[in-house]
RODO-2510 file (C-alpha; in nm, 4 decimals, decimal comma):
residues 265
     n   res          X          Y          Z
     1     m     2,7084    -2,9106     7,8000
     2     e     2,5351    -2,6267     7,9836
     3     t     2,3998    -2,7101     8,3288
     4     a     2,0254    -2,6736     8,3798
     5     l     1,9038    -2,4128     8,6275
     6     l     1,5995    -2,6265     8,7039
     7     r     1,5712    -2,9997     8,6450
     8     i     1,2483    -3,1835     8,7239
     9     e     1,2642    -3,5622     8,7124
    10     h     0,9737    -3,8072     8,7376
    11     l     0,7634    -3,5680     8,9453
    12     t     0,4414    -3,7323     9,0610
    13     a     0,1905    -3,5512     9,2841
    14     a    -0,1511    -3,6480     9,4161
    15     f    -0,4539    -3,5115     9,5999
    16     d    -0,5967    -3,6977     9,8962
    17     g    -0,9759    -3,6885     9,8715
    18     a    -1,2828    -3,8519    10,0215
    19     r    -1,2814    -4,1116     9,7422
    20     g    -0,9128    -4,1864     9,7707
    21     v    -0,5921    -4,0660     9,6069
    22     v    -0,6104    -3,8827     9,2742
    23     r    -0,2847    -3,8358     9,0849
    24     a    -0,2647    -3,4866     8,9355
    25     l     0,0945    -3,5007     8,8050
    26     e     0,2392    -3,8204     8,6660
    27     d     0,6098    -3,8695     8,5903
    28     v     0,6708    -3,5076     8,4837
    29     s     1,0270    -3,4379     8,3661
    30     f     1,1798    -3,1317     8,1977
    31     e     1,4667    -2,8837     8,2317
    32     i     1,5052    -2,5072     8,2094
    33     y     1,8441    -2,3668     8,1098
    34     p     1,9963    -2,0242     8,1807
    35     g     1,8704    -1,7499     7,9508
    36     e     1,6028    -1,9534     7,7732
    37     t     1,2243    -1,9417     7,7678
    38     l     1,0376    -2,2677     7,8176
    39     g     0,6695    -2,2736     7,7278
    40     l     0,4433    -2,5068     7,9232
    41     v     0,1207    -2,5467     7,7283
    42     g    -0,1967    -2,7483     7,7685
    43     e    -0,5671    -2,7195     7,8347
    44     s    -0,7095    -2,6100     8,1702
    45     g    -0,6642    -2,8841     8,4289
    46     s    -0,3655    -3,0407     8,2549
    47     g    -0,1348    -2,9738     8,5516
    48     k     0,0567    -2,6669     8,4338
    49     s    -0,0113    -2,4400     8,7311
    50     l     0,0180    -2,7306     8,9744
    51     t     0,3673    -2,7950     8,8395
    52     a     0,4590    -2,4315     8,9091
    53     l     0,3223    -2,4560     9,2635
    54     a     0,5213    -2,7749     9,3204
    55     i     0,8413    -2,6011     9,2082
    56     l     0,7813    -2,3209     9,4573
    57     g     0,6764    -2,5487     9,7422
    58     l     0,3250    -2,4043     9,7420
    59     l     0,1087    -2,7126     9,6899
    60     p    -0,2245    -2,6943     9,8747
    61     p    -0,2472    -2,8833    10,2073
    62     h    -0,4385    -3,1785    10,0595
    63     a    -0,1802    -3,2310     9,7836
    64     r     0,1511    -3,4104     9,8205
    65     i     0,4482    -3,5190     9,6127
    66     i     0,4687    -3,8971     9,5891
    67     r     0,8014    -3,9266     9,4113
    68     g     1,0492    -3,7479     9,1905
    69     s     1,2858    -3,4548     9,2350
    70     i     1,2887    -3,0801     9,1699
    71     r     1,6512    -2,9778     9,1465
    72     w     1,7368    -2,6084     9,1548
    73     r     2,1037    -2,5556     9,0726
    74     d     2,1522    -2,9246     9,1591
    75     r     1,9817    -2,8880     9,4988
    76     d     1,6629    -3,0889     9,5513
    77     l     1,3890    -2,8524     9,6683
    78     i     1,1391    -3,1145     9,7816
    79     p     1,2999    -3,2097    10,1161
    80     l     1,4069    -2,8544    10,2063
    81     p     1,2764    -2,7141    10,5366
    82     r     1,0265    -2,4292    10,5013
    83     a     1,2799    -2,1676    10,6140
    84     e     1,5266    -2,2761    10,3455
    85     m     1,2589    -2,2825    10,0779
    86     q     1,1527    -1,9291    10,1708
    87     k     1,5030    -1,8083    10,0868
    88     i     1,4633    -1,9415     9,7335
    89     r     1,0962    -1,8674     9,6669
    90     g     1,0534    -1,5179     9,5297
    91     t     1,4219    -1,4354     9,5614
    92     e     1,5778    -1,6884     9,3220
    93     i     1,2599    -1,8194     9,1573
    94     g     0,9912    -1,5574     9,0945
    95     l     0,6245    -1,6032     9,0089
    96     v     0,3785    -1,3928     8,8096
    97     v     0,0343    -1,5276     8,8992
    98     q    -0,2658    -1,5687     8,6708
    99     e    -0,4879    -1,2929     8,8114
   100     p    -0,2988    -0,9681     8,8797
   101     m    -0,5789    -0,8142     9,0868
   102     g    -0,5673    -1,1088     9,3256
   103     a    -0,1906    -1,0727     9,3624
   104     l    -0,2088    -0,7067     9,4682
   105     n    -0,3179    -0,5764     9,8073
   106     p    -0,6205    -0,3530     9,7371
   107     v    -0,5630    -0,1314    10,0435
   108     l    -0,1976    -0,0500     9,9730
   109     t    -0,0634     0,1768     9,7022
   110     i     0,1540     0,0368     9,4269
   111     g     0,4508     0,2221     9,5755
   112     d     0,3986     0,0758     9,9231
   113     q     0,3796    -0,2776     9,7852
   114     l     0,6954    -0,2398     9,5789
   115     i     0,8845    -0,0720     9,8638
   116     e     0,7877    -0,3499    10,1064
   117     t     0,9011    -0,6178     9,8595
   118     l     1,2341    -0,4459     9,7982
   119     r     1,3032    -0,4070    10,1689
   120     v     1,1980    -0,7641    10,2578
   121     h     1,4364    -0,9018     9,9971
   122     r     1,7115    -0,6645    10,1152
   123     r     1,7484    -0,4859     9,7827
   124     a     1,7160    -0,1519     9,9605
   125     a     1,8283    -0,0558    10,3109
   126     t     1,6078     0,2516    10,3540
   127     r     1,2620     0,3556    10,2369
   128     p     1,3939     0,6373    10,0122
   129     q     1,6310     0,3902     9,8452
   130     a     1,3431     0,1455     9,7973
   131     a     1,1216     0,4202     9,6539
   132     a     1,3897     0,5089     9,3999
   133     q     1,4270     0,1433     9,3009
   134     a     1,0487     0,1035     9,2789
   135     l     1,0398     0,3887     9,0303
   136     q     1,3130     0,2210     8,8257
   137     l     1,1176    -0,1073     8,8245
   138     l     0,8003     0,0592     8,7000
   139     g     1,0040     0,2191     8,4250
   140     a     1,1617    -0,1176     8,3391
   141     v     0,8200    -0,2786     8,2899
   142     q     0,7211     0,0186     8,0701
   143     l     0,4402     0,1478     8,2884
   144     k     0,3451     0,4929     8,1635
   145     e     0,4020     0,7879     8,3974
   146     p     0,5663     0,5739     8,6690
   147     e     0,6108     0,8676     8,9106
   148     g     0,2368     0,9095     8,9438
   149     r     0,1739     0,5361     8,9792
   150     l     0,3549     0,5020     9,3114
   151     s     0,0584     0,6617     9,4906
   152     t    -0,2018     0,4713     9,2864
   153     y    -0,4166     0,1836     9,4182
   154     p    -0,4633    -0,1381     9,2163
   155     h    -0,8308    -0,0718     9,1323
   156     q    -0,7290     0,2524     8,9613
   157     l    -0,5225     0,0656     8,7008
   158     s    -0,6254    -0,1184     8,3856
   159     g    -0,5710    -0,4926     8,3522
   160     g    -0,2563    -0,4427     8,1462
   161     e    -0,1189    -0,1909     8,3949
   162     r    -0,1843    -0,4259     8,6867
   163     q    -0,0038    -0,7038     8,5012
   164     r     0,3005    -0,4789     8,4625
   165     v     0,2939    -0,3972     8,8350
   166     v     0,2779    -0,7681     8,9259
   167     l     0,5707    -0,8247     8,6925
   168     a     0,7642    -0,5448     8,8635
   169     l     0,6956    -0,7052     9,2042
   170     a     0,8207    -1,0424     9,0797
   171     l     1,1350    -0,8822     8,9348
   172     a     1,2161    -0,6790     9,2467
   173     p     1,4339    -0,9525     9,4062
   174     r     1,6078    -1,0120     9,0676
   175     p     1,5230    -1,3830     9,0320
   176     q     1,7280    -1,6115     8,8102
   177     l     1,4079    -1,7856     8,6932
   178     l     1,0712    -1,6186     8,6462
   179     i     0,7586    -1,8337     8,6147
   180     a     0,4786    -1,6462     8,4374
   181     d     0,1479    -1,8284     8,4825
   182     e    -0,0995    -1,7254     8,2093
   183     p     0,0510    -1,3738     8,1906
   184     t    -0,1790    -1,2606     7,9082
   185     t    -0,5136    -1,3990     8,0276
   186     a    -0,8038    -1,1506     7,9988
   187     l    -0,5870    -0,8952     7,8170
   188     d    -0,6770    -0,7562     7,4762
   189     v    -0,4716    -0,8667     7,1773
   190     i    -0,2583    -0,5516     7,1621
   191     t    -0,1787    -0,5618     7,5351
   192     q    -0,1000    -0,9343     7,5098
   193     a     0,1587    -0,8628     7,2416
   194     e     0,3087    -0,5820     7,4518
   195     v     0,3376    -0,8033     7,7618
   196     l     0,5008    -1,0887     7,5669
   197     a     0,7487    -0,8508     7,4036
   198     l     0,8247    -0,7023     7,7452
   199     l     0,8898    -1,0469     7,8976
   200     n     1,1358    -1,1298     7,6211
   201     t     1,3101    -0,7944     7,6592
   202     l     1,3423    -0,8306     8,0358
   203     r     1,4676    -1,1870     8,0041
   204     a     1,7541    -1,0669     7,7850
   205     e     1,8290    -0,7505     7,9836
   206     l     1,8257    -0,9217     8,3238
   207     d     1,9917    -1,2431     8,2031
   208     m     1,7277    -1,4668     8,3568
   209     a     1,5412    -1,7785     8,2472
   210     l     1,1685    -1,7681     8,1845
   211     a     0,8927    -2,0285     8,2092
   212     v     0,5672    -1,9209     8,0447
   213     i     0,2560    -2,1233     8,1297
   214     s    -0,0385    -2,0905     7,8925
   215     h    -0,3344    -2,2721     7,7428
   216     d    -0,2826    -2,0568     7,4318
   217     l    -0,0471    -2,2145     7,1811
   218     a    -0,0172    -1,8838     6,9931
   219     v     0,1290    -1,7226     7,3082
   220     i     0,3869    -2,0004     7,3419
   221     a     0,4747    -1,9784     6,9718
   222     e     0,5423    -1,6066     7,0167
   223     c     0,7831    -1,6250     7,3097
   224     a     0,9226    -1,9727     7,3823
   225     d     1,2504    -2,1297     7,2696
   226     r     1,1327    -2,4753     7,3760
   227     v     0,7871    -2,6100     7,4526
   228     a     0,6590    -2,8865     7,6791
   229     v     0,3029    -2,9990     7,6056
   230     m     0,0976    -3,1209     7,9032
   231     r    -0,2137    -3,3353     7,9045
   232     a    -0,3803    -3,4992     8,2045
   233     g    -0,0828    -3,4334     8,4310
   234     r     0,1806    -3,5669     8,1923
   235     i     0,4339    -3,4186     7,9520
   236     v     0,3317    -3,5740     7,6210
   237     e     0,5782    -3,3940     7,3942
   238     e     0,8774    -3,1644     7,4330
   239     g     1,1272    -2,9995     7,2024
   240     p     1,2270    -2,6784     7,0206
   241     t     0,9129    -2,4714     6,9683
   242     d     0,9406    -2,4429     6,5916
   243     q     1,0013    -2,8173     6,5561
   244     v     0,7115    -2,9198     6,7807
   245     l     0,4646    -2,6815     6,6173
   246     r     0,5607    -2,7613     6,2578
   247     a     0,5945    -3,1370     6,2992
   248     p     0,4052    -3,2469     6,6131
   249     q     0,4381    -3,6147     6,7005
   250     h     0,1767    -3,6715     6,9713
   251     p    -0,1935    -3,6819     6,8733
   252     y    -0,2812    -3,4247     7,1408
   253     t    -0,0183    -3,1799     7,0106
   254     k    -0,1500    -3,2339     6,6589
   255     d    -0,4992    -3,1467     6,7807
   256     l    -0,3688    -2,8304     6,9487
   257     t    -0,1882    -2,7108     6,6379
   258     r    -0,4928    -2,7811     6,4220
   259     a    -0,7122    -2,5862     6,6642
   260     f    -0,4896    -2,2777     6,6416
   261     g    -0,4059    -2,3221     6,2716
   262     d    -0,1998    -2,0474     6,1097
   263     l    -0,1668    -1,8572     6,4390
   264     v     0,1184    -2,0829     6,5530
   265     i     0,3053    -2,1488     6,2304
***
């Protein structure tokens, strides 16, 4: 049996507030295997993005993990010192955040941001080498006229173009797992389809695993091999995407599929 790249078991996380402890994740368990795409779907506030932050060791200061394990290649990430976690975050596990404009530095050109990322992660020894690799990355994410984009600032790009740049930044260290958090939010339907097709292409070409987080069941139906449905901080149903969408077992999953209708079948 193939070994999971990422195995989360009984993950429970809580926020400490003025009125006491509020559990935001409750007994979350799932795996991601090499080369596959897992879709994590649920309404806003269900715990999807918080799960991604927990994986990367980026929970906010007032949140904490109460119990459970996050095993990356059979190594538990939760007790790792910050310095050790920094070697994994971004390099082995990449993240594409929800809002591309917020992920880009508005005062640096696209080229400068890519070059810095490549040099920090030691993919390029010199600036000219990094610039050449940055150009290759922009071509890989199918950004039009990549040569001219190196000197462009984020505000000069469209939403779809910014999303491709953020994807290029996440791919620069060549992660084995890429977590894409709402990668198609605020994009038009045509651009959404292009981004999803691009993610699937890159997954195959780069031989990496992919976790796609979305509130949109149609997005998950388009790109995921398996789906985990989240509600109120719990995984309520998991299985092959086609099976879950055609014959949902949990009432919440049934409601989701009815809401999206023919879009997901």
